[in-house]
C-alpha positions as CSV (number, residue, x, y, z in Angstrom):
1,M,24.7,-26.6,34.0
2,S,28.5,-26.7,33.8
3,N,30.2,-25.3,30.7
4,G,32.9,-28.0,30.9
5,S,35.4,-26.0,32.9
6,A,36.1,-26.3,36.6
7,D,34.3,-23.4,37.9
8,R,32.2,-24.6,41.0
9,I,33.0,-24.5,44.7
10,L,32.1,-27.5,46.7
11,A,31.4,-26.7,50.4
12,I,31.3,-29.5,52.9
13,D,30.1,-29.0,56.5
14,V,30.6,-32.0,58.8
15,G,28.3,-31.2,61.8
16,T,27.4,-33.2,64.8
17,Q,24.1,-34.5,63.4
18,S,24.6,-34.3,59.6
19,V,27.0,-33.9,56.8
20,R,26.1,-31.4,54.2
21,A,27.5,-30.8,50.7
22,L,26.7,-27.6,48.8
23,L,27.7,-26.7,45.3
24,F,28.0,-23.1,44.2
25,D,28.7,-21.5,40.8
26,A,31.5,-18.8,40.2
27,R,28.9,-16.0,41.2
28,G,28.3,-17.7,44.5
29,D,24.8,-18.9,43.7
30,L,23.9,-22.2,45.4
31,L,23.2,-24.8,42.6
32,R,22.5,-27.9,44.7
33,R,22.7,-29.0,48.3
34,A,22.6,-32.5,49.9
35,K,22.4,-33.7,53.5
36,V,23.2,-37.0,55.1
37,P,22.0,-37.4,58.7
38,I,24.6,-39.2,61.0
39,E,24.4,-40.5,64.4
40,P,25.9,-37.8,66.6
41,Y,27.9,-40.2,68.8
42,V,28.0,-43.4,70.7
43,S,28.4,-43.5,74.4
44,P,30.1,-46.7,75.6
45,Q,30.5,-45.3,79.1
46,P,28.5,-42.6,80.9
47,G,29.8,-39.1,79.9
48,W,31.6,-40.5,76.9
49,A,30.9,-39.4,73.2
50,E,32.8,-41.2,70.5
51,Q,32.2,-41.7,66.7
52,D,33.9,-43.8,64.1
53,P,36.0,-41.3,62.0
54,E,35.1,-43.4,59.0
55,L,31.5,-42.5,59.2
56,Y,32.3,-38.8,58.6
57,W,34.4,-39.7,55.6
58,T,31.8,-42.1,54.0
59,S,29.1,-39.6,54.6
60,I,31.0,-37.0,52.7
61,G,31.1,-39.3,49.9
62,D,27.4,-40.0,50.1
63,A,26.5,-36.4,50.1
64,C,28.7,-35.6,47.1
65,R,27.2,-38.5,45.3
66,M,23.7,-37.0,45.9
67,L,24.9,-33.8,44.4
68,W,26.1,-35.4,41.2
69,R,22.8,-37.1,40.6
70,E,21.6,-33.7,39.3
71,P,21.9,-33.6,35.5
72,G,24.6,-31.5,34.3
73,L,26.6,-31.5,37.6
74,S,29.6,-33.5,38.2
75,G,32.7,-33.6,40.4
76,S,34.9,-32.6,37.4
77,S,33.2,-29.1,37.5
78,V,34.7,-28.5,40.9
79,A,37.6,-25.9,41.1
80,G,37.8,-25.8,44.8
81,V,36.6,-27.3,48.1
82,A,35.7,-25.6,51.5
83,L,35.7,-27.7,54.5
84,T,34.0,-27.0,57.9
85,T,33.7,-29.4,60.8
86,Q,32.3,-29.6,64.3
87,R,34.6,-28.1,67.0
88,G,37.0,-30.0,69.1
89,T,36.5,-33.5,67.9
90,I,39.8,-35.5,68.2
91,V,41.1,-38.2,65.9
92,C,44.2,-40.2,66.9
93,V,46.1,-41.5,63.7
94,D,49.0,-43.5,63.0
95,A,51.9,-42.1,60.7
96,S,49.8,-43.0,57.6
97,G,46.6,-41.2,58.8
98,R,44.8,-44.4,59.8
99,P,42.6,-43.9,62.8
100,L,43.6,-45.9,65.9
101,R,40.3,-45.5,67.8
102,P,37.0,-43.9,67.7
103,A,37.1,-40.1,67.5
104,I,36.5,-38.4,70.8
105,V,33.6,-36.1,70.0
106,W,33.5,-32.4,71.3
107,L,30.6,-33.4,73.7
108,D,32.7,-35.9,75.5
109,Q,32.9,-35.3,79.3
110,R,35.7,-37.5,80.5
111,R,38.5,-35.9,82.6
112,T,41.8,-36.9,83.8
113,T,42.2,-36.3,87.6
114,G,45.4,-36.3,89.7
115,L,47.7,-34.8,87.1
116,P,50.9,-33.2,88.6
117,P,50.9,-29.4,88.5
118,V,53.2,-27.7,85.8
119,R,56.6,-27.3,87.6
120,G,59.8,-25.2,87.0
121,I,59.8,-21.7,85.8
122,T,56.6,-22.3,83.8
123,G,54.7,-23.3,86.9
124,L,56.1,-20.3,89.0
125,A,54.9,-18.0,86.1
126,F,51.4,-19.6,86.1
127,R,51.2,-19.2,90.0
128,A,52.4,-15.5,89.7
129,L,49.8,-14.8,87.1
130,G,47.1,-16.4,89.1
131,V,46.3,-19.1,86.2
132,R,47.4,-22.2,87.9
133,E,43.9,-23.4,88.5
134,T,42.9,-22.6,84.8
135,V,45.9,-24.5,83.5
136,A,45.0,-27.5,85.7
137,A,41.5,-27.5,84.3
138,F,42.7,-27.4,80.7
139,Q,45.1,-30.3,81.6
140,A,42.2,-32.3,83.1
141,D,40.1,-31.7,79.9
142,A,42.8,-32.6,77.4
143,E,42.1,-35.8,75.6
144,V,45.7,-36.7,75.3
145,N,46.1,-36.9,79.0
146,W,43.1,-39.2,79.2
147,L,44.6,-41.4,76.5
148,R,48.0,-41.5,78.1
149,R,46.5,-42.7,81.4
150,H,43.7,-45.1,80.2
151,E,44.7,-46.2,76.7
152,P,48.6,-46.2,76.9
153,E,48.9,-48.4,73.8
154,T,46.9,-46.0,71.7
155,W,48.9,-43.2,73.1
156,R,52.2,-44.8,72.1
157,Q,51.0,-45.6,68.5
158,T,49.5,-42.2,67.9
159,A,51.7,-40.2,65.4
160,R,49.3,-37.2,65.3
161,Y,46.2,-36.0,67.3
162,L,44.1,-34.3,64.8
163,L,40.9,-32.2,64.9
164,L,38.3,-33.7,62.7
165,S,38.9,-31.0,60.2
166,G,42.6,-32.1,59.9
167,F,41.6,-35.8,59.6
168,L,39.3,-35.0,56.7
169,A,41.7,-32.6,55.0
170,H,44.3,-35.5,55.0
171,R,41.8,-37.8,53.4
172,L,40.9,-35.2,50.8
173,T,44.5,-34.2,49.9
174,G,46.9,-36.8,51.3
175,R,48.6,-34.3,53.3
176,F,48.5,-33.3,57.1
177,I,47.1,-29.8,56.7
178,D,44.5,-27.8,58.5
179,S,43.5,-24.2,58.5
180,T,42.7,-24.2,62.3
């Protein structure tokens, strides 16, 4: 039971298959947990893995509402929020933070081929260090390069490329912040 003061910690974990919300007291004891299963991704093309960013956000709300159903627990007792998310999921947003397309989930396998090698002094340094092929592999894997080539309008409209954690932190705080 809350004593009326904000002394609880809300932990939110947005995974690939579910969103979990956990409420802890000031001693770190788990008071309540809630889990909302989610569809991991949709695959409109072979090798693609995408998801509507709004699904993650609404699932957080659903999980939190499940917590507050417990008598004596409410959002007003929360002193702080900890947020963790799945790795490497990218959300393209405009200047106001509105998603421009489905999130590219970390499981996505699309690649960009035929990119020019890094040139100039940086390219020479990569060659001298023997990392030119490694850099080329990272370039091919970079979602922004795929978007620039295959969705140029999305690429032009994107003000920020956010990890899922950054997108959700913006929704929670109204600021573009991320601990990663």
